[in-house]
C-alpha positions in Angstrom: 0.1 -0.4 -0.1 1.7 3.5 -0.8 1.2 6.2 1.9 0.7 9.7 0.2 -1.0 11.7 3.2 -0.1 12.0 6.8 -1.7 11.1 9.2 -4.5 13.4 10.8 -4.4 13.2 14.6 -6.4 16.6 14.9 -8.2 19.0 13.4 -10.4 22.2 14.3 -12.0 23.7 11.6 -13.4 27.1 11.9 -13.5 29.3 8.3 -12.1 31.0 7.4 -9.4 29.3 9.4 -8.3 25.4 10.0 -5.5 23.9 12.2 -4.3 20.0 12.2 -2.1 18.0 14.1 -0.2 15.7 11.8 2.3 12.8 11.9 4.7 12.3 9.1 4.4 8.5 8.2 7.7 6.4 8.0 6.5 4.9 4.8 5.5 8.0 3.4 5.9 7.3 -0.4 7.4 11.1 -1.1 10.4 10.1 1.6 12.0 7.7 -1.1 14.7 8.8 -2.2 14.5 12.6 -1.1 17.5 12.1 0.4 18.0 8.0 0.5 20.4 8.1 3.2 18.4 11.0 5.5 15.0 11.1 4.3 13.0 14.6 4.4 9.2 15.8 3.5 10.0 17.3 0.3 8.3 21.3 0.1 6.8 20.1 -2.8 4.4 17.3 -0.8 4.3 20.2 2.7 2.8 22.7 -0.2 0.5 19.9 -1.9 -0.5 18.7 1.7 -2.0 22.7 2.5 -3.8 23.3 -0.7 -5.5 19.2 -0.7 -6.9 20.2 3.3 -7.6 23.8 2.7 -9.9 22.5 -0.8 -11.5 20.4 1.5 -12.8 22.2 4.6 -11.8 26.2 3.2 -14.0 27.8 0.6 -11.3 28.6 -1.8 -11.7 29.5 -5.4 -11.1 27.1 -7.9 -8.0 28.5 -9.9 -4.5 28.1 -8.3 -2.6 31.3 -9.3 0.7 31.2 -7.7 3.2 31.0 -4.6 4.2 33.8 -2.8 7.1 34.2 0.4 7.4 30.8 0.6 10.0 29.9 3.0 11.7 26.9 4.2 13.2 27.1 7.6 13.9 23.7 9.7 13.7 20.1 7.8 10.6 17.5 8.1 11.9 13.9 9.3 9.9 11.0 9.3 8.0 10.2 12.3 7.7 14.3 13.1 4.3 15.8 14.3 3.6 18.5 12.8 0.9 21.5 13.5 -0.4 22.9 10.1 -2.4 26.0 10.1 -4.4 26.9 7.8 -5.7 30.7 6.9 -7.8 31.9 4.1 -8.3 35.6 3.1 -11.3 35.8 1.0 -10.5 39.2 0.4 -7.0 38.7 -1.8 -8.1 34.6 -2.6 -4.7 34.0 -0.8 -3.8 31.0 1.9 -1.4 31.5 4.1 -0.3 28.5 5.7 2.3 27.4 8.4 3.8 24.2 9.5 4.8 24.0 13.3 6.3 21.2 15.5 7.6 21.7 18.9 11.4 22.3 17.2 10.2 25.1 15.9 8.6 26.5 12.3 9.3 24.4 9.9 8.0 26.3 6.7 5.3 29.2 5.7 4.4 30.7 2.7 0.8 32.1 0.9 -1.1 30.2 -2.1 -2.9 32.3 -4.6 -6.2 31.6 -5.8 -8.4 33.4 -8.1 
């Protein structure tokens, strides 16, 4: 079985905001080959999860327009417990996302929809 999604431990949905407690599974498909000796969660997967969870739980417009202010601060390793915070700013069509853990801020950015 191919594992593509995080383990969702808990969620708090109150649009336009949503928070998730996640675990990065050890057998996650996206960890393969990134990097073989020291697997880390790819940044593109972090963005994909943010968009996927936001599309499921928040009223986003359909069209993806781009990403801005994307920053990666700390590596995300297998079995990491993460908090993902999503905030939809309806007036601008932006989705803010932020991944944190007990270690600190892992990544953040804004995804544009129109």
